[in-house]
C-alpha positions as protocol buffer text, in pm:
chain_id: "A"
residue {
  index: 1
  type: MET
  ca { x: 7859 y: 3227 z: 17919 }
}
residue {
  index: 2
  type: ALA
  ca { x: 7695 y: 3374 z: 17609 }
}
residue {
  index: 3
  type: ASP
  ca { x: 7321 y: 3408 z: 17595 }
}
residue {
  index: 4
  type: LYS
  ca { x: 7182 y: 3189 z: 17314 }
}
residue {
  index: 5
  type: LYS
  ca { x: 6914 y: 3446 z: 17230 }
}
residue {
  index: 6
  type: ASN
  ca { x: 7177 y: 3703 z: 17140 }
}
residue {
  index: 7
  type: GLN
  ca { x: 7372 y: 3472 z: 16910 }
}
residue {
  index: 8
  type: LYS
  ca { x: 7328 y: 3542 z: 16540 }
}
residue {
  index: 9
  type: MET
  ca { x: 7196 y: 3265 z: 16323 }
}
residue {
  index: 10
  type: PRO
  ca { x: 7421 y: 3167 z: 16032 }
}
residue {
  index: 11
  type: PRO
  ca { x: 7306 y: 3305 z: 15698 }
}
residue {
  index: 12
  type: LYS
  ca { x: 7071 y: 3077 z: 15509 }
}
residue {
  index: 13
  type: LYS
  ca { x: 7202 y: 2903 z: 15203 }
}
residue {
  index: 14
  type: GLU
  ca { x: 7073 y: 3017 z: 14865 }
}
residue {
  index: 15
  type: GLU
  ca { x: 6918 y: 2673 z: 14813 }
}
residue {
  index: 16
  type: GLU
  ca { x: 6667 y: 2760 z: 15084 }
}
residue {
  index: 17
  type: PHE
  ca { x: 6540 y: 3048 z: 14872 }
}
residue {
  index: 18
  type: LYS
  ca { x: 6321 y: 3034 z: 14565 }
}
residue {
  index: 19
  type: GLU
  ca { x: 6284 y: 3282 z: 14279 }
}
residue {
  index: 20
  type: VAL
  ca { x: 5939 y: 3438 z: 14292 }
}
residue {
  index: 21
  type: TYR
  ca { x: 5983 y: 3719 z: 14039 }
}
residue {
  index: 22
  type: LYS
  ca { x: 6224 y: 3842 z: 13774 }
}
residue {
  index: 23
  type: ALA
  ca { x: 6259 y: 4220 z: 13735 }
}
residue {
  index: 24
  type: TRP
  ca { x: 6431 y: 4405 z: 13451 }
}
residue {
  index: 25
  type: GLY
  ca { x: 6590 y: 4684 z: 13648 }
}
residue {
  index: 26
  type: SER
  ca { x: 6673 y: 4793 z: 13998 }
}
residue {
  index: 27
  type: ALA
  ca { x: 6373 y: 5029 z: 14030 }
}
residue {
  index: 28
  type: GLU
  ca { x: 6122 y: 4753 z: 13953 }
}
residue {
  index: 29
  type: ALA
  ca { x: 6307 y: 4510 z: 14179 }
}
residue {
  index: 30
  type: GLU
  ca { x: 6301 y: 4756 z: 14471 }
}
residue {
  index: 31
  type: VAL
  ca { x: 5926 y: 4813 z: 14426 }
}
residue {
  index: 32
  type: ILE
  ca { x: 5856 y: 4439 z: 14431 }
}
residue {
  index: 33
  type: LYS
  ca { x: 6087 y: 4391 z: 14730 }
}
residue {
  index: 34
  type: SER
  ca { x: 5910 y: 4670 z: 14922 }
}
residue {
  index: 35
  type: PHE
  ca { x: 5569 y: 4526 z: 14832 }
}
residue {
  index: 36
  type: LEU
  ca { x: 5661 y: 4181 z: 14963 }
}
residue {
  index: 37
  type: GLN
  ca { x: 5828 y: 4319 z: 15275 }
}
residue {
  index: 38
  type: SER
  ca { x: 5518 y: 4527 z: 15351 }
}
residue {
  index: 39
  type: HIS
  ca { x: 5333 y: 4195 z: 15368 }
}
residue {
  index: 40
  type: GLY
  ca { x: 5591 y: 4049 z: 15606 }
}
residue {
  index: 41
  type: ILE
  ca { x: 5786 y: 3851 z: 15348 }
}
residue {
  index: 42
  type: PRO
  ca { x: 6163 y: 3910 z: 15362 }
}
residue {
  index: 43
  type: CYS
  ca { x: 6339 y: 3880 z: 15028 }
}
residue {
  index: 44
  type: LEU
  ca { x: 6675 y: 3900 z: 14860 }
}
residue {
  index: 45
  type: LEU
  ca { x: 6771 y: 4059 z: 14530 }
}
residue {
  index: 46
  type: LYS
  ca { x: 7016 y: 3875 z: 14308 }
}
residue {
  index: 47
  type: GLY
  ca { x: 7155 y: 4009 z: 13985 }
}
residue {
  index: 48
  type: LEU
  ca { x: 7454 y: 4137 z: 13799 }
}
residue {
  index: 49
  type: VAL
  ca { x: 7608 y: 4466 z: 13904 }
}
residue {
  index: 50
  type: VAL
  ca { x: 7594 y: 4586 z: 13545 }
}
residue {
  index: 51
  type: GLN
  ca { x: 7312 y: 4832 z: 13626 }
}
residue {
  index: 52
  type: SER
  ca { x: 7553 y: 5048 z: 13821 }
}
residue {
  index: 53
  type: VAL
  ca { x: 7785 y: 5074 z: 13520 }
}
residue {
  index: 54
  type: HIS
  ca { x: 7536 y: 5086 z: 13230 }
}
residue {
  index: 55
  type: ALA
  ca { x: 7199 y: 5257 z: 13257 }
}
residue {
  index: 56
  type: PHE
  ca { x: 7043 y: 5018 z: 13005 }
}
residue {
  index: 57
  type: SER
  ca { x: 6967 y: 4650 z: 12999 }
}
residue {
  index: 58
  type: MET
  ca { x: 6979 y: 4402 z: 12714 }
}
residue {
  index: 59
  type: ASP
  ca { x: 7024 y: 4030 z: 12676 }
}
residue {
  index: 60
  type: GLY
  ca { x: 6932 y: 3977 z: 13040 }
}
residue {
  index: 61
  type: LEU
  ca { x: 7207 y: 4198 z: 13181 }
}
residue {
  index: 62
  type: GLY
  ca { x: 6957 y: 4408 z: 13375 }
}
residue {
  index: 63
  type: GLU
  ca { x: 6778 y: 4105 z: 13516 }
}
residue {
  index: 64
  type: ILE
  ca { x: 6731 y: 4098 z: 13892 }
}
residue {
  index: 65
  type: LYS
  ca { x: 6584 y: 3792 z: 14061 }
}
residue {
  index: 66
  type: ILE
  ca { x: 6367 y: 3838 z: 14368 }
}
residue {
  index: 67
  type: LEU
  ca { x: 6416 y: 3545 z: 14604 }
}
residue {
  index: 68
  type: VAL
  ca { x: 6202 y: 3451 z: 14902 }
}
residue {
  index: 69
  type: ALA
  ca { x: 6232 y: 3173 z: 15158 }
}
residue {
  index: 70
  type: GLU
  ca { x: 6071 y: 2849 z: 15042 }
}
residue {
  index: 71
  type: LYS
  ca { x: 5822 y: 2873 z: 15328 }
}
residue {
  index: 72
  type: ASP
  ca { x: 5701 y: 3214 z: 15200 }
}
residue {
  index: 73
  type: PHE
  ca { x: 5699 y: 3128 z: 14829 }
}
residue {
  index: 74
  type: ASN
  ca { x: 5331 y: 3036 z: 14787 }
}
residue {
  index: 75
  type: LEU
  ca { x: 5208 y: 3346 z: 14970 }
}
residue {
  index: 76
  type: ALA
  ca { x: 5448 y: 3574 z: 14780 }
}
residue {
  index: 77
  type: GLU
  ca { x: 5337 y: 3426 z: 14448 }
}
residue {
  index: 78
  type: LYS
  ca { x: 4968 y: 3476 z: 14536 }
}
residue {
  index: 79
  type: LEU
  ca { x: 5028 y: 3836 z: 14646 }
}
residue {
  index: 80
  type: LEU
  ca { x: 5216 y: 3921 z: 14327 }
}
residue {
  index: 81
  type: LYS
  ca { x: 4953 y: 3754 z: 14110 }
}
residue {
  index: 82
  type: SER
  ca { x: 4663 y: 3935 z: 14280 }
}
residue {
  index: 83
  type: HIS
  ca { x: 4849 y: 4267 z: 14261 }
}
residue {
  index: 84
  type: LYS
  ca { x: 4914 y: 4216 z: 13888 }
}
residue {
  index: 85
  type: GLU
  ca { x: 4545 y: 4137 z: 13828 }
}
residue {
  index: 86
  type: GLU
  ca { x: 4445 y: 4456 z: 14012 }
}
residue {
  index: 87
  type: GLN
  ca { x: 4670 y: 4659 z: 13782 }
}
residue {
  index: 88
  type: LEU
  ca { x: 4499 y: 4525 z: 13468 }
}
């Protein structure tokens, strides 16, 4: 009999995630992802694979969406806002 603790949970549906930030390149997206993860907020990156083919972005082709779970959205948004204000 399999132990229930060792069973993997099915992947969450995209609808359970919410876009918290839009980056314009993979470097920026990775920095934001690392920042959120360092605060205990897991996230997903969603974008076109065009960056691996073309080193430039135009007309939204380089856009990468940073998604967080709905339950983490408010905290992630506050963290990003406060970090942006510190940079100004």
